[in-house]
N, C-alpha and C positions, 0 to 999 in steps of 0.2 A: 455208266451204267450199261450191262450187257440187253440185248433184245431178248425177248421171249422167243421160247423154240418156234411158237407158231406165227411169227411176226418175219423171217426172213421174205417170204413171198411180197410181202406189204414194203419190206425196206428196200427190194429191187426195184419196185415202181415208185419209189420215192427218190431213189440214187438217180433214176433217168431223169426226173426233172431238176436235179440239183444245180444245174446251170442256168436254169431260168426260174427260180425260185421267185413266187411273190412276195410281198411286204407282211402277208398276213396267211397263215393256215391255220385252218379248222380240222381237227382231228375228231371224227365219230364214230360211232358205233354203241353197242350195248353196253350198260353199266357193266362194270367188273372184268374186262376183258384184258386190262392191261396198256389202256390208251396213255397214262399218264408215264407208263415207263417207255412206251415209244417215242413220245412226246420229249421226254427228258434224253432220250437218246439222240434224238433230231437235234437239240439244243445244245449237246455238248460237241455234236459233228460241225454245227455252225462255229463253234468257237474254238474248234481244234486248230492247232497250226501246222499239223503234220498230218491230215485225212489219210487214210487208206486207199487204194484204188475202188473201192465200192463205196468208199465218201464216209464209210465209219471212223468214228473216232480212232486216235491211236492208241490212246489210253496212257502213253508214255512223257508227251510234252507238258511244259509248264501249266499250260490252258487246262489240260485234262485233269493233272492233277490239283488244282484249285476247284475245278467245277464238283471232283469228287468229293471235295471238303466242305461244299455249299459255302465257297468263298471266292467264287469267280467275280471280280469286279465289273463285268460287263454283260452279268445275267440276274435277272430279277424272276422271282416266282411270286404270283400273284394268287392266293387262296383265302378262301373265307376265315372268319374268325372262330375258333374252335371253344370249347369249353374248357376252363380252368380248372384244377381241382380246388375244391375246397379247404381251406386251412384247417377246418378241425376233422378233416377226413371224410366227411360225409360226402355224398354225391355232390357235385356241380350242380348250381341252378341252370335249367336249360336256356340255352342261347340261340338266336337267329343264327344260322350259318349262312352270311351275305357279305359278299364283296361292295364295299360301300365307296361312294365317291372320293372320300378322302385319300383312300389307298389306291385308286384308278390315277389321281391325281398326282401322288408323288411317284408313280410308275411313268407318267408322263414326262414328269421333270427328268427322270432318268433316262428317258428315251432320247431328250434333246441335248445331253452332255456329250462331249467328246468322248470316243473309245477310250480307255486306258490302254489297251493293247494295239490298237490302229486298225483294228478289224471290226466285225460286226457287234451289235447289242442284239441281246435276246431276250423277250420278255415271255413268259410261258405265264398262260391264265387258267387255271384248273379248281373247278369244273366253270365255263364261262356263263353258264346260266344261272350261277349265284350271284352274279352281278346284278344290284338293283338299279331300277329305271334309270335312275341321275347316273350312276356308274357307267352302264352300257351307253348312255348317249355322249358320255364325254368321251368314252374310247372311241364312239363312231367319228367325232370329230377329227380325232388324230389317225384313224385309217382314211378318212378322206382326202389328208395331205400329210402321208407318213414322212417322219423326217429319214433322211439318207442313211441306209447301212444298219437299219432297225428291222428285225424280223419278229412280228407278234405270232406266238402258237397257243392257239385257243383249242381246249379239250371239252367235249361236251358228250353228255350221255342223252341228251333231251334237245336234239336239233330244232323243235318246234318252239319249243321256250325262249329261243334266241330271237331278237329283233330283225325282223326279214332283211333292213337295211344294214345290219350288222353280219349277217350272213352273206348279203350279195357283196362286200368288201374282202371277203376272204376266200381261198380256193379250200373247197370242201374236199378231204381225203378221207375216206371211211376204211377203218380199220377192220380186219379178220377176225373172227370169234374162233377160239380154239375149237378143235373137235373133242368128243366126251374123250377118247383115249388121250390126247394129248393134255387136256385138263387134268385129268387123273393121274397120269404120270409125273406131272409137275407137282401137284399136292403130295403124293406120294414121296416124291424125293425131297421135300419140304418138310417132311415129319407131320402130315396132316392126320390125325385120328379118324377112321370112318369117314375116309374121303370120298367115298362113293354116295355114301347118303348126304353129307354135307353138301356136295357138289349138286346132288339133286334139289336140295331145299334151295339152293342159289341160282337155280335155273340154268346149269351149266356154267355159269361163269364163276372161274376159281378166284378171282378177287372181289366178289361181291359174299363171300361165304360170312355167316353172323359170326360176330365176335364171342368166341370161347365163354366170356362171362354172360353173354345175352342167351346162351341155348338154355340153361334151366328156366328161364322166363319164357322162351318160345314153348317148350316143352309144357308148361304149366298153362299157358295159351291154347294150345293145342288140345290138352285134356279138357279144358273148358268147352272147347268146340266140340269134342268128339262126345260130350254129355252136359249138353248145355243146360244145367240147372241154374238157379238163383245163386245158392250157395258157390259154386263154381265161378261163375261170373262175378261176383261181387270179390272173390279171392283174387282171380287173376286181375281185376282190373287196379286193384289195390296194391299188388305185388308190383306190377309195371309201373304204376305211378311212383311208389315208392324208390324204386331202382333210377328214376329220372330219365327213362327210355325217350326218346321222341317220339310221337305219335306215328311217324312214318314207318317205324320197324313192326309194332304190332299190327297197322292197318297193311303193310305187305304181306305179313304172314296169314292176315285172314283173306286177303285177294288170292293169293295161292292156294289156300285151302279150299275156298269157293270154286277156283278151276278144276281142281281135282274132283271136288265132289260132282261137280255138272259133267266133267270128262268121263268119270266113272259110270254116272246114271245114263248118259247118253251113249256113251263109245266105250264103256269098259277099259278107258284109258287112264293112269295117273301120272303127272308128269314131276312133281314137286316133292311129295309126300310117300314115296313108295312103303316106307316104312310104317306108315299109319292105314294100309290098305284095309286093316280088319275093320278099323273105326270107321272109315269112309264108306265100307260096303255096308256095316250097319246103318248110317244115316241115308246113304242114297236113296232108298227105296221110299222113304218118309218126306225127302224133300218137295216143298211146294214149289215146283218152277215158275208160277204164274207170279209169284212174289219175289222172285230172284231180282228182275231189272232194277225195282224199286230200291233194293238192298244194296247191290252193284252202284247206282247212283250215289248212296250216302257214302259207299267207302270210297269212291272216287270224289266226293266232294273234302271228306277229310283228309285226304292224301295231298291236297293242295296246301293243308296247312300242316305238312308233316313236320317241320322243324320250328313251328310256331310255339311260343311261349304259352299257352293255353293249357285248361285244365286237362289233362291228359286221362285223367280217372275218369271224369265225368261223361268225356268224349266216347271211352271205352266202355263204358256202362251202358251207354244208350246205342252203341252199335251190337253189342253183344245182346242186348234184350231184343234188340231188332231181328237179330240172327236167331235166336230162340224161336222168333215166331214164323220163320221160315219150315218150320216142322209142325207147326198147329194146323190142326183140321182146316180146310178150304170153307 
């Protein structure tokens, strides 16, 4: 797996440490900047049998071929469970995206096995904050007394969500976000339609773009936010619930909308929704700023349950009705 264009300097920093790598590395940075790409490149380099002078994997040896096929016997990738499509073609039921202790135990068993190739074994956990408490504690016990020749690679969008004791057992390696020009060039090269608009919606993170299937739902929600009437609110909440979207998606869209609404009101600045400037400009003078902190707290509380299997429609209706109150007279 090749590095992204904005990761060359990060690789140089990493290569300088290659001879004295710890047993656990924690790659951090904003969501959607390609941390998983970098971590997989590191994993391949650690397993490569003929690395290049700059420690990058050769891409030609047997180990690299196995890695490219997701078949290397000395590599394990630990990720949360994801939704499986329903058999009748309907949207899958919402499931918690969590790494559970059973998965960590299987990975620990792997770490104590002998290497198939006589070299390192590598475990990649992405995202590390998706481990539940029991899983994180099980991993912590291994990191306290790590087996020989095993390297644990952890990827995290939210460093503060990891156990402090877990963080302390890892060498933290921050990764660089792309510039807007780099991100746009990469998206255009990969055929992204409306790259500039979608990149703005994602806060400049090229791997955080909304799924194209979600974009009509985002537009429906933004329409309700632009003209927060009861009919629009109920219609948007019902559509998002029927699509089985996790609550995290609409809550994130609302948080970004509020950021732009307040930014336009106070400083004339818009970050996330430049294509919605007219709607934001119409709303900004009506915004009751005194009521904003309480509503932001409601959104923050909802975001903590962003992937929970709760009633999304009910939660969204409550949030949208509260949002409507931001434009009522004081």
